[in-house]
C-alpha positions in Angstrom: 67.2 83.4 123.7 68.5 86.9 123.0 71.5 87.6 120.8 74.1 90.4 121.5 74.3 93.1 118.8 77.0 93.1 116.2 78.7 95.8 114.2 77.9 94.8 110.7 77.2 96.6 107.4 75.6 96.1 104.0 73.3 93.2 103.7 74.8 91.5 106.8 72.5 92.7 109.6 73.3 91.7 113.1 71.1 88.7 112.7 72.9 87.7 109.5 76.2 87.1 111.3 77.3 83.5 111.7 80.9 83.3 112.9 81.7 79.7 113.0 79.4 78.3 115.6 80.8 76.3 118.5 84.4 76.6 117.3 84.3 80.3 118.2 83.8 79.4 121.9 87.6 78.9 122.1 88.5 81.4 119.3 88.7 84.5 121.6 91.6 82.8 123.4 93.7 82.8 120.2 96.4 85.5 119.7 95.5 88.3 117.3 97.0 88.3 113.8 100.3 90.2 114.0 100.8 90.8 110.3 98.8 91.1 107.1 100.7 88.2 105.6 102.6 85.4 107.4 105.8 83.9 106.2 105.6 81.2 103.6 106.4 77.6 104.6 107.1 74.6 102.4 105.6 71.1 102.7 107.5 69.1 100.1 106.9 70.9 96.8 103.9 72.8 98.2 104.3 76.4 99.4 101.8 77.7 102.0 101.2 81.3 102.9 98.6 82.7 105.3 97.0 86.1 104.4 94.9 88.0 106.9 91.3 89.0 106.1 91.1 91.0 109.3 89.1 90.1 112.5 85.6 89.2 113.5 83.9 90.9 116.4 82.0 88.2 118.1 80.7 88.7 121.7 81.0 85.6 124.0 77.3 86.0 124.7 76.8 84.9 121.0 79.3 82.2 120.7 78.5 80.5 124.0 75.1 81.9 124.8 74.2 79.2 127.4 77.2 79.8 129.7 76.7 81.9 132.8 78.0 85.4 132.1 79.9 85.7 135.4 81.7 82.4 134.8 82.7 83.4 131.3 84.0 86.7 132.5 86.0 84.9 135.2 87.6 82.6 132.7 88.5 85.4 130.3 90.0 87.7 132.9 91.9 84.9 134.5 93.8 84.5 131.2 94.3 88.2 130.7 91.6 88.9 128.2 88.6 91.3 128.2 85.6 89.8 130.0 83.5 90.0 126.8 86.2 88.4 124.6 88.4 89.8 121.9 88.3 90.1 118.1 89.0 86.8 116.3 91.6 86.8 113.5 90.5 85.2 110.2 93.2 83.9 107.9 92.7 82.4 104.4 95.6 80.3 103.1 97.3 80.4 99.7 98.7 77.2 98.3 101.3 77.2 95.4 101.6 73.8 93.9 102.8 73.0 90.3 101.4 75.8 88.1 98.4 76.5 90.4 97.8 79.3 93.0 95.0 78.0 95.2 93.1 80.1 97.8 91.5 78.3 100.6 88.5 80.4 101.6 87.8 83.9 100.3 87.2 85.9 103.4 84.2 88.0 104.3 84.2 90.6 101.5 83.0 94.2 101.8 79.5 93.7 103.3 80.1 91.7 106.5 81.9 93.6 109.3 84.0 96.7 109.4 86.9 94.8 110.9 86.9 92.1 108.2 87.2 92.0 104.4 90.8 92.9 104.3 92.0 90.0 102.1 92.1 92.0 98.8 94.3 94.8 100.3 96.6 92.3 101.9 96.9 90.2 98.7 97.8 93.4 96.8 100.3 94.4 99.5 101.9 90.9 99.0 102.1 91.5 95.2 99.4 88.8 94.5 97.0 89.9 91.7 93.4 88.4 92.0 93.7 87.3 88.4 96.6 85.0 89.4 94.4 82.8 91.6 93.6 79.7 89.6 91.3 77.9 92.1 89.3 78.8 95.3 88.6 75.9 97.6 85.7 76.7 100.0 85.8 74.8 103.3 82.2 75.9 103.9 79.8 78.6 103.0 79.5 80.8 106.1 79.8 84.5 105.3 83.3 85.0 106.6 84.6 82.2 104.4 82.6 82.9 101.2 81.3 86.4 100.8 84.7 87.6 99.6 84.2 85.9 96.3 82.3 88.9 95.1 83.5 92.6 95.2 81.4 95.6 96.0 80.4 95.9 92.4 79.0 92.3 92.5 81.8 91.1 90.2 83.9 88.0 90.7 87.0 89.0 92.7 89.0 86.1 91.2 87.9 86.2 87.6 90.3 83.4 86.3 89.5 81.0 89.1 87.4 77.9 89.3 85.8 76.9 92.6 85.5 73.8 94.7 83.0 73.1 97.5 81.5 70.0 99.2 78.4 68.9 97.4 76.5 68.6 100.7 77.4 72.2 101.5 76.2 73.4 98.1 73.0 71.4 98.4 72.2 72.7 101.8 72.6 76.4 101.1 71.1 76.3 97.6 68.0 74.4 98.7 65.0 76.8 98.3 63.7 75.7 101.6 66.8 76.7 103.6 65.7 80.2 104.1 62.5 79.1 105.8 64.3 76.5 107.9 67.2 78.5 109.4 66.5 80.7 112.5 65.4 84.3 111.7 68.8 85.7 112.8 70.5 83.6 110.1 68.1 84.3 107.2 70.1 87.4 106.0 73.3 85.4 105.9 71.6 82.5 104.1 70.2 84.8 101.4 73.6 86.4 100.9 75.3 83.1 100.6 72.8 81.8 98.1 73.3 84.9 96.0 77.0 84.5 95.9 76.9 80.8 95.1 74.5 81.4 92.3 76.9 84.0 90.9 79.6 81.3 90.5 77.4 78.4 89.7 78.8 77.8 86.3 82.4 77.6 87.6 82.1 75.5 90.7 82.9 71.8 91.2 80.9 70.0 93.9 82.9 67.3 95.6 81.3 64.2 97.2 82.7 62.0 100.0 85.8 60.2 98.7 86.5 62.7 95.9 89.9 64.2 95.8 90.5 68.0 95.6 
């Protein structure tokens, strides 16, 4: 099946882009991020703040490739959206608890899409230094969640942080055979993810089912 082209840069070619799989079928219906940083909310002693990493440009022909184009266009226009979908906001979350400042996911970084990778600027605008992040919890290792760990000089963006990821996620992406098993349009992303995980290998904790974060 053919894939629609993407606007990407650096090592992320159009075939390297994975933007969340089936979940993105509904994502274009979400409202765009209205601000670089949302208001903080409290849950007991925990403070949560959403910070924008920008947007992903994901055509509907990619996220729902098997759906008839005319039916998709009809659904979108009926809800007041462009027929080909709209950019999808991406929003990592900061968690303040005790003496820790925890970042959940690290954004796309500088080599993914022109519209993404805005997390560092938005953290700076909010007065949050990258050195103040004590832990980065990675929900999964797709490019838009993980590539922001490394800056454009290939240095760690959060030098004082330790990292947490599911062991199964680590094992999958770091398996030498993964590059040969994924479709050719994902091989660039898989290679980029492996390189970044290797970069933080000595500082990452791999959680197994039942473990607490």
